[in-house]
N, C-alpha and C positions, 0 to 999 in steps of 0.2 A: 443300588438304585434300580427301579423298574420303570419301564417306558411304555408310552402309548405308541404302538407300532402301526404304521400305514404300509401295506404291501401293494406293490404295483409291478408292472413290467414296462420298463422305459426304453425307448429307442433314441430319444433326443433327436428326432427327425421331424420334418414338416408334416402337417396333417395329423396332429397328435392331440386333439382336443381332450380325449379321455385321460391321457397322461397328464396333461395340464391340470385337469380336475383333481387327480390323485395327489399331485404335488401341492396344489393349493390347499387341499384338505390337511395335509401334514404341516404345511407352512403356517396355516391359521392356528392349529393346535399349539405349535411352538410359540407363535406370537402371543397366545393367551397365557403362556407361562407353563404349559405342561411339558414335561420331559418327553420329547417326541423323536422318533426315528422314522425315516423313510427308507425302506429296504426294497431291493429289487435284484433279480438275477442279472449279473454282469457278464455278458458274453464277450466283452472286450478285454478282460483281464488276461494276462499271460499265464499259461499253465505252469510256468517256472516258479510262480509264486505259490509254492506248496503250503506255506504258512497260512494263506488265505483260506485253504480248504480245511485245515485241521485246527486252526485258531481264527475263526472267521469274525468273531465279535470285536471288530476294530472300527469304532465310530470315526467318521471323517467329516471335515468341513467341506461343503460343496466347492468345487473349483470355479474359476471365473466363467468358463464356458457354460457350466451347469446353471450358475446364477443368472447369466444373461439370457439363456434359452428359456428358462421358466419364470424369470423375474421374481425371485424369492428374497426374503430378508435373511439375516445372518444368525437367527436362533436355531435353525433346523440342522439336525445331524442326519447324515446319510450312511447307509450300510450296504454297499454293493456286495453281492454274494457270488463267488466264483462259480461259473458253469464250465466244467472241463471240456476240452476240445472234442473228445469222443462224443459227448452228449450234444455239443453244438452242431456237429456234423450230422447227427441223426435227429435234428430238431423236428422234422416233420413226423417222425415216428414216436418221438418221446415228448410227453407233455412237459413243457418248460417248467411248470411249477412243481413237478413231482419231486425233484431233488430237494427243493426248498421244503416241501411239506413232509417228506419222509426222512430227511437227513438234518437239514439246518434247524427246522422248527423244533422237533422234539429234543434234540441233543444240545443245541447251542442257544436257542432263542427263548424257549418256554419259560425258563426260570428268570428271565430278564424282562418279561413282557407282562404288563398289567391289563392291556386291552389291545385288540386287533381291529383294524379298520381296513376293509378291502373290497374291491369289485370282483376279485377272483374267487369263484365258488369253491374250487379245490382247496384253496388256502383257508377259506372260511370254514369248510368242513373239518379240515385238519386242526384248526385253532379250537373249535368246539370240542373235538375229540380229545384235545390236550387240556381241556378245562380252562380255556382262556376266554374271557368275555369278548364277544365278537359282534362287530357292527358290519353289516354286509350291504352293499349298494347294488341294485339291479335297475339299470336304466332302460332296458328294452323289455318287450313282451316276452315272457318265458316260453321256451320251446318244449320244456319237459316239466313234469311235476316235481316239486321239491321233496327231498328226503325228509320224511316226517320225524325220524329219529333225530335229525339235526335241528330243524326249525322249531321243534317243541322242547328242545333241550334248554334248560335255564341259562346256559352259557351263550346261547344264541339270543342276543339282546334285541336286535331290531333289523329290519330290512328297509332300506331307503330307496324310493324311486323319485322321479322328477315331475310326475303329473298324476292327477287322480285316476286317469284312464289306465296308466301303467300300474298304479297301486291296485286297482281292481283286478287287473290281469294277474298280478302276483298272488292275490288272495284266491283267485280261481284256480291257481296252480298249486294251492295247498299251504300257502303262508298263513299262519294264524292272524286274523284281522288286527288284534291288539299289537302285533309286532310289525305291521305294515304301515309305513308312513310315506309321505312325499314332501320333499323340500325343494325350493328353488335353489339354483346355483348361486354363485356370488361373484364378487370382483375383488381384486387385490387392492389394498389400501393405497398403493402407489398411484392409482388412477385418480385420486383426489388431489394430487400435486399439480400445480399449474406451471406450464412451460410456454409462456407467450412468445418468447424469442424463437424457440424451436418450431412452434406452430407456424410462425410467419415464414420461416425457412421452408417448411413443407409447402406452403401456399405458393411461394415464389418458384419452387421446383415443379409443382404439378399444374398450376393454372397456365394454360396455353392459349394462343390465338385470341387474346383480348377477353377471354372468359374470366368472370370474376366470382363465379359460384362453384363450390366444390362439394360433391357428394362422395362419401366414403362407404365402402362395404368391407368388413373384415370377417373372415371365417373360412370354413371349408369350401372347396370349389367343387360342388356337386349340383346336378340339375335340381334336385329336390330342395336344395337350400335357396333356390331362386336366382342362381347366377346367370343362367340363360335368360331368364326374364329380365334381369337388370341390364343385360346387354341390349335387349330390345327397348328397354326404357331409355337408355342412352341414345339410341337412334332417334327416338321421339323427341328428345330434348338436346339438340345439337349445340345450343348455346351454353350448356352447363357441362362442366368437366366432371368426369367420374374416375374414381380410382378404386381398385380392388386389391386387397392384400390377403394372403393366405395361399394354401395349396402347395402341392409338390411341383417340381420343375416341369414334369410332363403335363400336369393339369394346367399350369400357367401357359405353356406353349399351345396346348389345345384351345384354350379360350382366347388367346391372342389371335390364333389363326381363324377362329370363328368370327371374332370381331372384324378382322381384316376382310374375311369373305363377304361380310355384310356392309363393308365400306364405312365402318364406324370409326371416326377419328378422335372422338372425345372421351376415350376410355383408356386408362393406363393400368397395367397389371404389375403390381409391385413384388409379388412373390411373398415368401415367408420372411418376415422382418425379424432380424436379430441385431442387437439385443431387443427382447420383447418390450422393454421399457419405452422404445421409440414409438410404440403404438399410442402411448399416452398423448404425446404432442401431435401425432397424426390425427387422432380423434378430435383434439382441440382445434386443429386447423380447418376442420370441415365446417361447411354451412349446414349440412344435413348428414346424419348417419343412417344408412339404409339397412333395413331388416326385411328383405324379401324372402318369403318362404312359401313353397307350394303347399297345397292341401294334400291330403292322403295320410297313409298310415304313419309315416315318419313325423308328420305334424302333430300327431297325438301324444308323442312321448318326448319330443325335443324340448330342451330347456337351455337355450344357448347361453354360454358364458358371455358372449359378446353383448347381449342385451343389457346385462348389468354393468359391463364396462362402459357401454354407451351412456347409461344413466349417470354414472359417476363423472363422465367427462363434461356434463352440462350442455352438450350439443343437442339441438333438436333432433328427434327421431321420427322417421317414417317407417311404420311397421305393419306387417300383415296380421290379420286376425286369425291366429291359430290357437287351439284350445288351451295349451299350458300358459299362454300369455294373456288370456282374456281378462284375468283379474286386473292387469295393468292398464287395460283400456279405460277403466273408470278412475284409476288412481294416479297414473303418471301425469304430471302437470304439463310438460312440454313435449307433445307428440301428436302426430297425425296417423290415424289408423285407416286401413282399407282392406277389402276382401283379397284373398290370395288369387294367384293364377292370371291376373289381368294386368298386362303391362301398361295399357292406356290409363287405367285407374291409378296405378302406382305412380305413373308420370304426373297425373293431375294432382296427386297427393303431395308429391315433391314441390310442385309449383305453389300449392296452397301453403305448405310449411314455410317455404322461402318468403312468402308474402306476410304471414302472420308472426313468424319467429325470425326476425333478422339476426344475423350472426352477432354474438357478443364475445369479445376476446376473453372476458372473464367467465364465460359460460353462464347458463341459466341456473341461478342458485336454487330455484325450486326443484329441479331435477337432482342437483348435487346433494341437497339436503335430504331429499326423499331416498336417494340411493343408499344412504348410510345404514339403512335397516337390512341391506342385502349384501353386506360384505361377507367374505369367507369366514371371518371371525364370528359374525352373528350366526351363521349357519353352524359353525362348530359348537357354539354355546348351546344350540338346540340339540345337537347330536349327543353331546356328552351327558345330557340328562338321562339318557337311556342306559348309561352304565352306572351301577350303584356307586355311591361316593366311596365306600370302603374298597372298591376295586380300582378306583382312579386315584 
């Protein structure tokens, strides 16, 4: 048996949106019925497990912690690859993927893999050189020119970005235009499940001081994501409760201190939620899901997973107008859009959304139905078309 292999580097730590992207890509392929492996360097394995180094191809079922952290189904196989202690200690000097590319891939993986999917350029190059059909994802503007011997090789099938602006930058860096595409991210099918009781529990937990409206933000805690702006929005709307989930412990403490310094009492920081499946009921508990994003370079390539999760929840969305999401301004049924960077206008947009889209415990079916074209499985169906059927 040969497998569709997704290679990533996983930490299973908060603030890991790109890890979640990779795991969801693998999970979706497995859900579509393809024999799929998610493989990654495992720095946690004991060096006493010598068998893992010399007989590494031992597929595993993800354990409970893995399943709950990434919110995956049960069809996916994982293949952690041992990284010996000597290499772990020199990790700043030693490229983490080098052992995988020069040892595991040509000796143990090559003959068991029918296609590779990765965001790691070193692994993509190694796969092409080992004559494995390769799907590469590049989500940021390239800093260097692409190796023409790799990108023009027939085994290099496609390079996927997340916006047209990023796609153009990839072409400018030497990617053949016919191999450069862009695709939206997706959402896990579990976000279509309804959890009304759990949603009510969230509302009882979060709504305070007689407030009856709840605005939720989920995602990374960085200024360019609009977190600082959302704190200012909360100050402008003291009768509305805000809750923010995501980020590392240090980031949560920083933003909590910032809110305290501004004497904002209607905002709660929930940190990184595990199991990730609890996000489903949290989104359904909200009156509004907030998507504040500042303008600037990062706004040109971002394609946040949370936007598609928001859609699937059926909860009304207030979103800023950034280039990768402008398509949705005309197509998402239940949403209010506003320009970035302006807390007062974002606050007005929340008030408008609350007025015209009152909360429904069943969610707005218009958004739920619309979202189904943007699942990870739909994205995977588009990707697999770039690998010849004989290879898959």
